[in-house]
N, C-alpha and C positions, 0 to 999 in steps of 0.2 A: 431365566439364566443366561447366563451372560459366556463368552469366549474368555479362554483360560486366556490370559495374558504375558507374554515371553519376553524378558527380557534381553538387550543387548547394551555393554557397555554403559549399565547403571539406567535403561531410561527404555522405555516399552519397546519391542520391535517393530509396532506398527509404525513409530514415528521416524524410523526411516524408509518406510517407503512412500509415506506421506511429503515427507523431507523432499524424497529423490522428484515426487510428480511434483511440486513446486519448484526444483531447479530447473525441471524444463518448462514450466509455466514461465515463470522469471524471465530463463533467454527469452522465449520468442515473445512476452510484453515490451521488457523492457530494449530488445535490439531494437525491435521496432521504433519506439517508444524514444528512444535515441537520435532517430535519424529523422522522424517523423516533419516535423519544421524544417530542419533543412532541406528535405525531402521535398515542401511544399512551396517554401518557397525559392529553391534554385533550379525547380524543374515541375511540380506537378500544375502550378499555378501559373504558370509562364505559354506565351501566344504558340500556338503549338500541340498544347497538351492537354490545357483545360478545357478545348470543348469539346474533346472527348471522352471526358467524366459524366458517369452518366446521375444529373440529378445536379450540378453543383449551381449552374444559375439559380436553378430556384432554391437551392440551401442557400445562396449568398443574399440573395434577396430576403430570405425571411430572416435572417440577421441582421442584416444592413436596416431594415424596417424598424428595430429595435434600436441598435447602436449608430444608425445613421452612417453613412458612406465613412467605407475603408482604404486602406490601400492595401496593395495587395501584400506585405507584411504584416498590417494591423490584422487583417482576415486570417492569414493564417495561424497569426498569434492566436487570436478568439475561438477559431473552430479546433486549434488543439487543447485550448483549455474547455471547452465543451465537451469535447469530446472524450479529453482525460477527466475528468469531471463522472460524465455519464458512465463510463467504466467501472469507477466506483461507488456510483451509486444504484448500477444492476444487483449487487451483491444483495440489496436488500430483496428482492423479489425471489432470487436465487437461493436465497437462506430459507424464504417463506416455502419454495418451491421442496427444497428438502428436506423441512420441518412435518409439512402437512402434506404434500401431497405424492411426490417421486419417490422420497428417499433420500436419503445426503449420496449415498456411491452409487445412483442411477443419475443423481442430478450431476455429480462431477464430473463422472461416465460423460452424459450430453454436452457439459462444458466442454471440455476437450475434443469432441467433435467441430465444435461452434468453432472456436478459436483457430485449429487447424486449419477449418473453410476457410475462415477472415485472413489468413496470411497466403494462402494461397491466391485468393482473389486479390490480394495489395500487387500481385505481381502484373496486375493489367491497369492501368490510366482509368479502363471505362468504368473499372468495380470498385473503383475508390472507395467510394460513400456506401457500397454493400458491404463492404472488407471493416468499415469502420465499426458498422450497426450490427454483422456478427459476431465482432472480435466485446462490442460490447455485453450482447449475449452470453458470448460464451464465458467469460471471466466473471459476472454475473453468478453463472452456474459454477462456478469450480471453486473462487477465489473463500468465500465465506465458507461453503461446505467443507473444505479441507482445515480450516481454522477448527472448523467448530470440531473437526474430529478429532485432530489432534489435543483438545480440551478435552474431549472425551476419552481418553487414553488415561486419565490418572483418576482417583478417588477425589474427592472434594479439598481434602489438607494433606493434598501431599506435597510437601515441598519439591519435588523433580518437574510441578508446573511448569513454575518459571523459567527455570534452567534448559526446559524442553522446548519452550518459548523461545529463547535466546537464540539454541542448538537449532531449533529450525528456521527461526529467521536468518540465522549464517547460510545457511544450506541456500534460502533464497538470493540473500543479496553475493553465494561465489556465483550464481545462474544469471545475476544482475552485472555482474563483475565481465563475465566472459563474454556475454553476449554483445554489449555494443564494441568490444575489440573485433572480435570475427566478423558481426555482419559492417561495424563502421568499414570495415578493410576491405569486405566484397564491396559495397556501395560506392566507395573509392576504387578499387581499383575492376569492378565489373560489372557496376550496374547499380541503383536503387531496387529496382525489382528482382534479379539477382539475390540480394538479402534478404529479401521480404520472403521469397519464396523458404530459403535456410531457415527461418522461423517458423515454417510451417513444419517442416520435417522434424524441427526440436520439440514441436506441440504433441506431435506422431509417438514421438519417446516418451514424452510424460504419460499419454492414451495405454503405453506399453506398460508401462510402471508400474503405474496403478494397477492395473488387472491383475499383472502377478503379485501383488501384496496384499491381495484380496484378503485373505483366511489370516492375516494379521492385525484386520484394521478392526472398531469398535463397530459392533452388529447396528443397523437402525433400530429403536422404536417397532414395535409389532406393529403392523397396520391397523389390527383393532383397536389397540391401546392406542392409538394416534387419534383413530376416530372418536376416541370416548375423552380424549382431555376436556377435563374441568375448565372453568373457566378464571380467566387472574382474578386472584382474589385482591383486596386495595393493598397489603403489601409489594404485590408484585406490580400493580399499577402505578405504584408510587417509582419502584426502579425502573419503568419503561417510560415515566416523563421526566424521568434524573438524567438518564441516561443520555435522550434526547436532547437535553438542555447543554446537557456535555460535550453530545456530537455538534452542537452549533458554537458553542465555545472554542473546541477543535479546531475548527475552521479556519482561526486566526495562523497555527502553526499549518496548516496547508495551503494556506496563500502564498505563501514564503517559499516552502518546501516546493509547491505546482513550477513556479518562476526558475526552478534547477532542472527541470524535464524542457522547458521551453524559451524565456524570453534567453534564460544563462547562456546558452547556444551559443546566439546572435550577437550576445556581449562578449564570448570568446572569440568569434568570428572579429569581432571587431575590435578588441582590446588587448587580445593577449598575443604573443609572440609565441607561435606552436613550433617556429622552426627550433629540430633536435640535431645539430650536426649537419645544419643543411635540408635533412628533411622534416617534411613538413608531415606533424602529429595529427590526425584525424580527429576532429573537433567530436564525433563520437565518445572519442574513449576517455575524457573527462567524465562522463557519465559511468567508464568503468570503476572511474577511483568512486564515484558516491555509489558505488556499491561493495568495494573492497576495504571503505574506510570502517565500516561497522564492525566489522571482523576482525581489525587489531586493533578497535578498540575497546571489543566487546571483554576479552582477559581484564584488562586493568581495572573496568569498570563495574564485570562482577566481583573481581577481589575486594574495590574499595567499598561497594554491598556488604559484603560479609564483614569485613574488618569494623563498618557501621554497624550492622546487626549484632557482632559480637560486645560490641561497647555499649548497645538498647540505642543508639541513635541513626539506625539508619530511616531516611526519608521514608512516608508511605509513596502509594502509589500515585496522589493525585499531586504530591511535593514532587516527586521526581519529572512528573511530565511538565510542570512549569519552571524547572530548573532544566529542563529539554529545554524549553522556548526560549528560555534567556541565553544559552548556550549558541541557538541556532542563528536568534538576532544577531549577536556578535557577528557570527559569521558573513550577515547579511551590512554591518557595520565596514568587517573586509573589506566590503566589493566596494564600497561608498569610497574608504580609505586609498583605495589604489588610485584614483581620480587625482587623491590629493599628492602624495607619495609621488608617481612618475607625470604629472602635470600633462597628460594627453597622450605620453608616447605609449608603447603599448608598452605592457607587462610583460615579466617574466613567469613562464610554466610554473616555477615553484611557486607564485603566488596564488594561480588557480587549485595547486596540489594543497595550499594551508587552508583553504577555504574551504575545498571537500573534507579537510582532517576536521576543523572543527565542528560546520556544520553536522556532519554527520555524529559527531559527538551529542551534539542534543539529539539528534533521530535517536540513536541510542537510548537516550533518555525518556523518550516520550515514545513510540511506535510502539515497541512491543507491550511495554507496560501497558499501555491503553489497550489495546488485544486481550491482553490478560484479566485486565481491571471490568471489559463487557463480559467477557466469559467466566468471571466469578460474580459477575452483582446480574447478570440479564435470571430469565424466569426460565427453568429447564425446559419450557415446552418452547419455549421463543428464541433457543438461545442461539440457533447459526442468524435468525434473522436478526437480531439483535444484534451479532458481530457485524452481520451488512451494514445496519445501523452506524455501527462506529466508521465504517466505509465511506458512510454519506457527507461526512467531512471532509476527507477530499474531493468530494462533489462540489458541496459549496466552495470551497476553496479555492479549486481547480477553475472555477465559471465564472469566480471573482475574477480569480489573477489574469484569466484569459481577457478580461477586461481593462486591466490594469496596465495589462503589456501594453496596449495603445500607448501609452504615457512615454516608452523607449523610446519611440520616434522625435517624439518633442520636449522631451527630459532631456535633462546631463544626466549620465551613469549612477552620478553620486546622490545625488536626490533621487532616484529610481530606487535605489538598494534602501535607502535611508529611512521611505514610507515603509518597505519589508519590516524591517527591526522596528519602526514605531508601531506597526502593524502586531507582529508576535511578542510584544514586547506588554500589550492590551491586554494579549491572552493569555500571558503567564499569570498577571494579574485577576484576569476574574476566572480561574482553574483555583485562585489561590481562595479568590470568595465564596467558590462551590467544595472545598476540602471538608469543612465540618459537615453539611449532610451527605456526601459523599462517604467519609467514614462513620458516620452513623447506618447508612444502607448497610457497609461488610459487614458493620457490626450484628446489626438484624439478620444480616444471611447467614453468618459461622451460626450465629445462636439457632438457628430454624437448621443448622447441618446437625449440629451436637445432640440437638432436641432427636431429629431421625434416628442419627446414630446408637443413641440409648434407647428408643423405642423398639428398633430392630432386634439392639442385643436382649433386652426384657421380651421378647414376643415368645422367645422356647420354655420360658419357666412361668407364662401366664397360663401357656397351652399345658404344661405340666401341671398346676394347681387347680386349672378346671378339669 
């Protein structure tokens, strides 16, 4: 027996509570993310601070045993890449925890608590690595289970699902927009640690919102049903294998996107004129542009897709993702062109604004569509875990981007960004190569769901007959 779904503004009421929780999760995570590389390079890894970080020497030795000796900046970039990747890797285990053990609601609550503790640990030099660890675990517990609950709000063939995911991402990006502005200002005016502590209070607010909306959220599967869940059939195993392969291909997109969180901040420090009327704009504020641009681009993009759908030419999910890769690659070319156009002189701030608009149009075509694709194609018994597998693409991409990021010190900026443009273009081609297999999988899934609906509809008549 399911809880009646109450709608608000044409969407399930639970979407508002889940989006509100995601707003604060994004505020806390993206606020910290916008500061992290600059904080490590500008303070934490400097003499007088690095010695206080528990476990830092051993961590650096372990990383350099693989990469070789790294400068302070290269080590910061690599550490950020590893952390950003692991933050997107742990949702695989968080999804499994929510699907099979604790249930999605308890797992999300646990994640919010761990993230809160992690942000408060960031307020001290000594607990820096412990903070990163807690944030990895907390994000893993919360992220994929929140997305899975959003998907569970809708029946299988509900057309509102795609719009709901776009609205959910819009709220997420609102949190990601506000966080770098507030945390960036606090970091510059009051200090790094105060900004990190603010992110912790934001996560506490997210926990409260989730608890208040419990009655409107989709129920977890009964514990007995979860224990008796049947093993995957051959069709479901095929879906899992194909989605794993698709995850590896998606990593090409995330190699480029992860640099926007990482090396791009250093590029802005070195190459962008951040002065406006004599006032220096904090570099983390550029991350706010990266958050608001999808919200500005979403309405015209949805309008475009509806126009295409009315004419019967709307691209399928995998084609939209390939288009997103190509658009984002144009953003990488845009950064490379700044060196040729301005000849080593600092580029105007509007050039960076143009990059964020271009790259985030690619993001709108790619990221929400990928989550919707995994939610639709994944076996129902592993839905949250497979959405976590989708996040593994960010893990692979971020880890690789951290290693590539060391090239920023020895390559010219135009060559560095053109490398990323080439990587993401290859990703677009590989997505198109997988398009036939993905379309067959979705057709099979839709056929199976239609058969189930017919069977359920016929059940009362069969009982009357017998």
